[in-house]
C-alpha positions as CSV (number, residue, x, y, z in Angstrom):
1,M,11.6,7.0,21.3
2,T,13.1,4.3,19.2
3,R,11.0,2.3,16.8
4,N,10.4,-1.2,18.1
5,L,7.5,-2.6,16.0
6,A,7.9,-4.7,12.9
7,Y,5.9,-3.9,9.8
8,W,3.6,-6.9,10.2
9,D,3.1,-6.0,13.9
10,R,1.9,-2.6,13.0
11,I,-0.6,-3.9,10.5
12,A,-1.9,-6.5,13.0
13,R,-2.3,-3.9,15.8
14,F,-4.2,-1.6,13.4
15,V,-6.6,-4.3,12.3
16,L,-7.1,-5.8,15.8
17,G,-7.5,-2.3,17.2
18,M,-10.1,-1.3,14.7
19,L,-12.4,-4.3,15.4
20,P,-13.3,-3.4,19.0
21,V,-13.5,0.3,18.3
22,I,-16.0,-0.3,15.5
23,A,-17.9,-2.6,17.7
24,A,-18.0,0.0,20.5
25,L,-19.2,2.7,18.0
26,T,-22.0,0.5,16.9
27,G,-22.9,-0.4,20.5
28,T,-22.2,-4.1,20.1
29,I,-19.7,-4.5,23.0
30,G,-20.0,-1.3,25.0
31,V,-17.2,0.6,26.7
32,W,-14.6,-2.1,26.7
33,G,-14.3,-1.7,22.9
34,W,-12.4,1.5,23.5
35,V,-9.4,-0.6,24.6
36,G,-8.7,-1.0,20.9
37,V,-7.5,2.7,20.9
38,I,-4.4,1.5,22.7
39,L,-3.5,-0.8,19.8
40,L,-4.3,1.9,17.3
41,T,-2.1,4.4,19.2
42,T,0.9,2.0,19.4
43,A,0.5,1.2,15.7
44,S,0.4,4.8,14.7
45,V,3.4,5.9,16.7
46,N,5.4,2.7,15.9
47,F,6.3,2.2,19.5
48,C,5.1,-0.2,22.2
49,P,6.4,0.4,25.8
50,P,6.3,-3.2,27.2
51,P,8.8,-4.7,24.8
52,F,11.0,-1.6,25.2
53,I,11.0,-2.0,29.0
54,G,11.7,-5.7,28.8
55,Y,14.4,-5.3,26.2
56,L,12.7,-7.7,23.8
57,P,14.0,-7.4,20.3
58,V,10.8,-7.1,18.1
59,V,12.1,-5.4,15.0
60,T,14.2,-7.6,12.8
61,D,13.8,-5.8,9.4
62,R,12.8,-2.2,9.2
63,R,11.9,-2.3,5.5
64,P,8.6,-3.7,4.2
65,P,9.0,-7.2,2.6
66,W,8.2,-6.0,-0.9
67,C,10.9,-3.2,-0.8
68,T,14.1,-4.2,-2.6
69,R,15.5,-0.7,-2.9
70,S,18.5,0.1,-0.8
71,F,18.1,3.2,1.4
72,K,21.9,3.8,2.0
């Protein structure tokens, strides 16, 4: 699997995935809150199948924006 999520995308998926999971755990929204697990999984493995299948370039810079050190 190649990495196809940008850094900001991983953070957004993690935050947006935690909200429904927490709501499901507290009983606020019920079973549909567990859909957030999909976002948490794609954020943790750094791979999302739909952009990969459609050949959409999502990753533009693999380093976090605050990182100025060269990794070469």
